[in-house]
C-alpha positions as CSV (number, residue, x, y, z in Angstrom):
1,M,27.9,-13.2,-11.7
2,P,24.5,-11.7,-12.8
3,S,24.3,-9.9,-9.5
4,L,27.6,-8.0,-10.0
5,K,26.5,-6.8,-13.4
6,R,23.3,-5.5,-11.9
7,F,25.1,-3.1,-9.4
8,R,27.8,-1.8,-11.6
9,P,25.8,1.1,-13.2
10,R,24.7,2.4,-9.8
11,R,28.3,2.6,-8.7
12,S,29.3,4.7,-11.7
13,I,26.5,7.1,-11.2
14,A,27.7,7.7,-7.5
15,I,31.2,8.4,-8.6
16,I,30.2,10.9,-11.3
17,A,27.9,12.7,-8.8
18,G,30.7,13.0,-6.2
19,L,33.1,14.5,-8.8
20,A,30.5,17.0,-9.8
21,V,30.0,18.1,-6.2
22,I,33.8,18.5,-5.8
23,V,34.0,20.7,-8.9
24,I,31.1,22.9,-7.8
25,V,32.6,23.4,-4.4
26,G,36.0,24.3,-5.9
27,I,34.4,26.8,-8.2
28,G,32.5,28.4,-5.3
29,V,35.6,28.6,-3.1
30,R,37.5,30.2,-6.0
31,E,34.8,32.8,-6.6
32,F,34.6,33.7,-2.9
33,T,38.3,34.0,-2.5
34,G,38.6,36.2,-5.6
35,R,35.9,38.5,-4.4
36,A,37.4,38.7,-0.9
37,V,40.8,39.6,-2.4
38,Q,39.3,42.1,-4.7
39,S,37.3,43.6,-1.8
40,S,40.3,43.9,0.6
41,G,42.4,45.6,-2.1
42,S,39.8,48.4,-2.5
43,E,39.0,49.2,1.2
44,P,41.0,52.2,2.8
45,P,43.1,51.5,5.9
46,P,41.4,51.9,9.3
47,A,41.4,55.4,11.0
48,V,44.1,56.0,13.6
49,P,42.6,56.8,17.1
50,V,43.9,60.1,18.5
51,T,43.2,62.7,21.2
52,A,42.5,66.2,19.8
53,A,42.9,69.7,21.3
54,V,42.0,73.2,20.2
55,A,44.6,76.0,19.9
56,T,43.5,78.8,22.2
57,R,44.6,82.3,23.1
58,K,45.2,83.2,26.7
59,D,47.6,84.9,29.1
60,V,50.6,82.7,30.0
61,P,52.9,83.6,32.9
62,E,56.7,83.3,32.4
63,I,57.9,81.1,35.2
64,V,61.3,80.5,36.7
65,N,61.5,77.4,38.9
66,A,63.8,76.9,41.8
67,I,64.2,74.9,45.1
68,G,63.8,77.1,48.2
69,N,64.5,76.7,51.9
70,V,62.2,78.1,54.5
71,Q,63.8,80.4,57.1
72,S,62.3,82.1,60.1
73,I,62.5,85.9,60.2
74,D,63.4,85.8,63.9
75,S,64.4,83.0,66.2
76,V,65.6,83.4,69.7
77,S,66.8,81.3,72.6
78,V,65.3,82.4,75.9
79,L,68.1,82.6,78.6
80,P,67.8,83.5,82.3
81,R,69.3,86.8,83.4
82,V,69.3,86.1,87.1
83,T,70.1,83.0,89.2
84,G,67.4,81.1,90.9
85,A,65.0,78.1,90.9
86,I,62.2,77.9,88.4
87,E,59.1,78.5,90.4
88,K,56.5,78.6,87.6
89,I,56.2,77.5,83.9
90,E,53.4,79.6,82.4
91,F,53.1,78.3,78.8
92,T,52.6,75.1,76.9
93,P,55.6,73.9,74.8
94,G,54.9,73.7,71.1
95,Q,52.2,76.4,71.2
96,D,52.2,80.0,70.0
97,V,53.2,82.7,72.5
98,K,52.8,86.5,72.3
99,Q,55.5,89.0,72.7
100,G,55.6,90.1,76.4
101,Q,53.8,87.0,77.6
102,E,55.3,85.6,80.8
103,L,57.0,82.2,80.3
104,F,58.8,81.4,83.5
105,L,59.0,82.8,87.0
106,I,62.3,82.5,88.9
107,D,62.0,82.5,92.7
108,P,61.8,86.3,93.3
109,R,62.2,86.4,97.1
110,P,66.0,87.0,97.3
111,Y,65.6,89.8,94.8
112,Q,62.7,91.3,96.6
113,A,64.7,91.3,99.8
114,A,67.6,93.0,97.9
115,L,65.3,95.7,96.7
116,D,63.9,96.3,100.2
117,Q,67.5,96.5,101.5
118,A,68.4,99.0,98.9
119,K,65.4,101.2,99.7
120,A,66.2,101.1,103.4
121,Q,69.8,102.2,102.7
122,L,68.4,105.0,100.6
123,A,66.2,106.2,103.4
124,H,69.1,106.1,105.8
125,D,71.4,108.1,103.5
126,Q,68.7,110.6,102.7
127,G,68.4,111.3,106.4
128,A,72.2,111.8,106.7
129,L,72.1,114.2,103.7
130,A,69.3,116.2,105.2
131,E,71.2,116.5,108.4
132,A,74.4,117.6,106.5
133,K,72.4,120.2,104.6
134,M,71.0,121.6,107.8
135,D,74.5,121.8,109.4
136,L,75.7,123.6,106.3
137,T,73.0,126.2,106.6
138,R,73.9,126.8,110.2
139,Y,77.6,127.0,109.5
140,Q,77.1,129.4,106.7
141,T,75.1,131.7,109.1
142,L,77.8,131.5,111.8
143,Q,80.5,132.2,109.2
144,Q,78.6,135.4,108.2
145,Q,78.6,136.4,111.9
146,K,82.3,135.5,112.0
147,S,81.6,133.1,114.8
148,I,83.4,130.2,113.1
149,A,86.2,129.8,110.8
150,G,85.5,129.8,107.1
151,Q,87.2,126.4,106.6
152,T,84.6,124.8,108.8
153,A,81.8,126.0,106.6
154,Q,83.7,124.9,103.5
155,D,84.3,121.4,104.9
156,Q,80.5,121.0,105.4
157,V,79.9,121.8,101.8
158,F,82.0,118.8,100.9
159,V,80.2,116.6,103.4
160,V,76.9,117.5,101.7
161,Q,78.3,116.7,98.3
162,Q,79.5,113.3,99.6
163,D,76.1,112.5,101.1
164,E,74.4,113.5,97.8
165,G,76.6,111.1,96.0
166,T,75.7,108.4,98.4
167,V,72.0,109.0,97.9
168,Q,72.5,108.8,94.1
169,L,74.4,105.5,94.5
170,D,71.5,104.2,96.6
171,Q,69.0,105.2,93.9
172,A,71.1,103.3,91.3
173,N,71.2,100.3,93.6
174,I,67.4,100.4,93.8
175,E,67.1,100.5,90.0
176,A,69.4,97.5,89.7
177,A,67.6,95.6,92.4
178,Q,64.2,96.4,90.7
179,L,65.7,95.3,87.3
180,N,66.8,92.0,88.8
181,L,63.4,91.5,90.4
182,D,61.8,92.1,87.0
183,F,64.2,89.6,85.4
184,C,62.7,86.9,87.6
185,H,59.6,87.2,85.3
186,I,61.0,85.8,82.0
187,V,58.8,87.0,79.1
188,A,58.7,86.2,75.4
189,P,60.9,88.6,73.5
190,I,59.0,87.9,70.2
191,S,55.8,86.4,69.1
192,G,56.1,82.9,67.6
193,R,56.0,79.2,68.2
194,A,57.6,77.9,71.4
195,G,59.8,74.8,71.1
196,V,60.7,71.9,73.4
197,L,61.1,72.8,77.1
198,Q,64.7,72.5,78.2
199,V,64.2,72.8,82.0
200,D,61.8,71.5,84.5
201,L,60.0,73.1,87.4
202,G,62.4,73.6,90.3
203,N,65.6,73.5,88.2
204,L,68.2,76.0,89.3
205,V,69.1,78.3,86.4
206,G,71.3,81.3,85.9
207,P,73.1,83.4,83.4
208,S,76.4,82.2,82.0
209,G,79.3,83.5,84.1
210,A,77.1,84.9,86.9
211,Q,78.5,85.0,90.4
212,A,77.0,83.0,93.2
213,G,73.7,84.6,94.0
214,G,74.4,87.4,91.6
215,A,72.4,88.9,88.8
216,T,73.2,90.7,85.6
217,G,73.4,94.4,85.8
218,S,73.6,94.6,89.5
219,N,76.1,96.6,91.5
220,T,78.7,94.7,93.4
221,S,77.7,96.6,96.6
222,A,76.5,94.4,99.3
223,S,73.3,96.4,99.4
224,S,72.4,95.5,95.8
225,T,72.9,91.8,95.5
226,P,70.5,89.2,97.0
227,T,71.7,86.4,99.1
228,S,71.5,83.0,97.4
229,T,71.6,79.6,99.0
230,A,73.0,77.9,95.9
231,S,76.1,78.5,93.8
232,S,75.7,79.4,90.1
233,S,78.3,76.7,89.4
234,S,75.5,74.2,89.9
235,A,72.9,76.2,88.0
236,S,71.9,75.4,84.4
237,T,73.2,78.2,82.1
238,G,71.7,77.0,78.8
239,A,68.5,78.1,77.0
240,L,65.3,77.5,78.7
241,V,63.3,77.3,75.5
242,S,63.5,78.6,71.9
243,I,60.9,80.7,70.1
244,T,60.6,80.8,66.3
245,Q,58.6,83.4,64.4
246,L,56.3,81.8,61.8
247,K,54.2,84.7,60.6
248,P,55.5,86.1,58.3
249,I,58.3,83.9,57.1
250,Y,61.1,83.8,54.5
251,V,61.9,81.4,51.7
252,N,65.5,81.6,50.3
253,F,66.3,80.3,46.8
254,S,68.7,80.9,43.9
255,V,68.1,81.5,40.2
256,P,70.4,81.4,37.2
257,Q,72.2,84.7,36.5
258,T,70.7,84.7,33.0
259,A,67.3,85.5,34.6
260,L,68.7,88.3,36.9
261,N,68.2,91.3,34.6
262,Q,64.6,90.5,33.7
263,I,63.8,89.8,37.4
264,A,65.5,93.0,38.6
265,R,63.8,95.1,35.9
266,N,60.3,93.8,36.6
267,Q,60.8,93.8,40.4
268,A,61.5,97.5,40.2
269,K,58.0,98.0,38.8
270,A,56.2,95.9,41.4
271,P,57.1,93.0,43.7
272,L,57.1,89.8,41.7
273,E,54.7,87.0,42.8
274,V,56.4,83.9,44.2
275,N,54.5,80.7,44.9
276,A,55.7,77.9,47.1
277,Y,54.7,74.3,46.3
278,S,55.2,71.0,48.1
279,Q,57.3,68.3,46.7
280,A,54.1,66.7,45.5
281,G,53.2,69.8,43.5
282,K,50.5,71.2,45.8
283,L,50.4,75.0,46.2
284,I,51.3,75.8,49.8
285,E,51.4,79.6,50.0
286,K,51.7,82.7,47.8
287,G,54.2,85.4,48.6
288,K,56.2,88.3,47.1
289,L,59.8,88.7,46.2
290,T,61.4,91.1,48.7
291,V,65.2,90.7,48.4
292,I,67.6,90.3,45.4
293,N,71.2,89.7,46.6
294,N,73.8,92.2,45.7
295,Q,76.1,89.8,44.0
296,V,76.2,86.7,41.8
297,S,77.9,83.6,43.1
298,A,81.0,83.1,41.0
299,A,81.1,79.4,42.0
300,T,77.5,78.5,40.8
301,G,76.6,81.4,38.5
302,T,73.4,82.0,40.5
303,V,72.0,84.9,42.5
304,A,70.3,84.5,45.9
305,L,66.7,85.7,46.2
306,Q,64.4,86.0,49.2
307,A,60.6,86.0,49.2
308,T,58.3,86.8,52.1
309,F,55.1,84.8,52.9
310,A,52.3,85.8,55.2
311,N,52.0,82.1,56.2
312,P,48.6,82.6,58.0
313,N,48.0,78.9,58.5
314,N,51.6,78.0,59.4
315,L,51.9,75.8,56.4
316,L,55.5,76.8,55.8
317,W,57.9,75.5,58.4
318,P,61.4,76.7,59.1
319,G,64.1,74.4,57.6
320,E,61.9,72.6,55.1
321,Y,62.5,72.6,51.3
322,V,59.9,73.7,48.9
323,S,59.5,74.1,45.1
324,V,59.5,77.8,44.2
325,R,57.9,79.4,41.1
326,V,58.7,83.0,40.4
327,T,56.3,84.8,37.9
328,V,58.8,87.0,36.1
329,A,56.3,88.4,33.5
330,T,53.1,87.5,31.6
331,R,52.7,86.7,27.9
332,S,49.4,88.3,27.0
333,N,46.9,86.8,24.5
334,V,49.2,84.2,23.0
335,V,48.4,81.0,21.1
336,T,48.7,77.9,23.2
337,V,48.3,74.2,22.7
338,P,48.9,71.2,25.1
339,A,52.7,70.5,25.3
340,S,52.0,66.9,24.2
341,A,50.8,68.2,20.8
342,V,54.2,69.5,19.8
343,M,56.6,67.0,18.3
344,V,60.3,67.4,17.7
345,G,61.6,66.5,14.3
346,P,64.9,66.8,12.4
347,N,63.9,70.2,11.0
348,G,62.4,71.5,14.2
349,D,59.0,71.4,16.0
350,Y,55.8,70.5,14.3
351,V,52.1,69.6,15.0
352,Y,49.4,67.7,13.2
353,V,46.5,70.0,12.3
354,I,43.2,68.2,11.8
355,G,41.5,69.2,8.6
356,A,38.3,68.3,6.7
357,G,37.2,64.7,6.9
358,N,39.4,64.2,10.0
359,K,42.5,64.1,7.9
360,V,45.7,65.5,9.4
361,N,48.4,67.7,7.9
362,R,51.9,68.2,9.4
363,V,52.6,71.9,10.1
364,D,56.0,73.3,11.3
365,V,55.7,75.6,14.4
366,Q,57.9,77.7,16.6
367,Q,57.6,77.5,20.4
368,A,58.1,80.6,22.4
369,A,57.8,78.8,25.8
370,R,56.9,75.5,27.2
371,Q,55.9,75.1,30.9
372,G,53.2,73.5,33.1
373,G,51.9,71.3,30.3
374,V,51.3,74.2,27.9
375,S,53.3,75.3,24.8
376,V,53.2,78.8,23.6
377,I,53.2,78.9,19.8
378,S,54.7,82.1,18.2
379,K,54.4,80.9,14.6
380,G,52.8,78.2,12.5
381,I,49.1,77.9,13.7
382,S,46.4,80.2,14.8
383,A,43.8,80.1,17.6
384,G,40.8,77.9,16.8
385,Q,42.6,75.2,14.8
386,N,42.2,71.6,15.9
387,V,45.5,69.7,16.5
388,V,46.3,66.2,17.5
389,A,47.3,66.1,21.2
390,T,48.3,62.4,21.6
391,G,48.7,59.5,19.2
392,Q,50.9,61.2,16.6
393,Y,53.4,58.4,16.2
394,R,51.3,56.6,13.6
395,L,50.4,59.7,11.6
396,D,51.6,61.2,8.3
397,N,50.2,63.8,5.9
398,G,46.7,62.8,4.9
399,T,46.2,60.1,7.5
400,Q,42.6,59.5,8.5
401,I,42.0,59.8,12.2
402,A,39.3,58.9,14.7
403,I,39.0,61.4,17.5
404,Q,38.6,59.6,20.8
405,H,38.6,62.6,23.1
406,T,39.1,66.4,22.9
407,A,41.4,67.6,25.6
408,A,40.2,70.6,27.5
409,P,42.6,73.6,27.6
410,Q,44.9,73.5,30.6
411,P,44.9,76.6,32.8
412,A,48.0,78.8,32.2
413,G,50.5,78.3,35.0
414,Q,49.1,75.0,36.2
415,T,51.9,72.8,37.5
416,A,52.3,69.1,37.6
417,A,53.5,67.0,40.5
418,N,57.1,67.4,39.2
419,P,57.0,70.6,37.1
420,A,59.6,70.8,34.3
421,P,61.9,73.7,34.1
422,A,60.5,76.7,32.2
423,I,61.6,77.1,28.6
424,A,61.4,80.8,27.8
425,D,63.0,83.3,25.6
426,P,66.3,84.6,27.1
427,P,65.9,87.9,28.8
428,P,67.0,90.9,26.7
């Protein structure tokens, strides 16, 4: 029992010390928490990160967008004019050919023989005509001497006229035979790109409806048509090859009738610029508007236009579809901002202007046009003011911002991969 009494005071001291530590820790936690709450209540909210841009003045084209179809100015199918076997093919399919360049050679021997025959017939009949003229001179002399009857001399006049007609017929047969011989040399009627070859070397070809061994334009006389060993019924009468002109080339497209008056008025001053873009938004070629159709389609409310492109690199191909942008006019020295800077509210369009201390202020604006990532501002802000380009959805008047990046001004007329339709003032 004495030992228990000896340890009791030490145990009381330990309990008191523990309680003191607990009280001190509680007071410290309370003080720290109070200061933290007081500190958090006095600090301003964090700045909102945004992208900024500067309102600038520049020239902005007024654009009308459309979908166009590329069309060749001239496209021909090369057909044979005489019947015969293909002896030579003198071009490479899929390559450019020049107007007048020889493409095929049809076996010319039957037509050369026909020409020689016609020339021989002419020589024979010219001899008969010379003899008839000589007899006419003799008969006329004898008639003057009253040695023969006048009827005899007159009959000889008619003989000379008949022989002259025969000679003229022979000359026409020679021309026809020469023409048929020339037709054996098939040349390109236009300059352009040759298509797929439709015949092979040695194939028998001929014009549609030609007689056996015959040729277009030849006389039916035996002396003017060559002898053929094959019937045209077994000859191919289709196109040998097609040629399509690529330089220059057309692009056909339609625009709403609401833009017609402005386009026609400005086209009368100078041909409007028309640019053709790929479906990915890449510029292909630049051209000029050349044709405005003479009527509006009642079914669609559109008018057909046609632009001409030089197409020096053959980038436009007949039949393909392209995006077309017509520069109708140019807005000079107007205030522009990135299109993303303009917000749409219940009371109209507005932007957030960046003021002193990077605080923003909401300002109502009026858009005159919006295209190619650029908005033209006609009222509300002036050039040189800083505006918020992105990040507006967390902003309000007086909100503190942190500018993460300043967007560079986008060139006027620049198009995106899928350009949005132009929003412009209606033409007067």
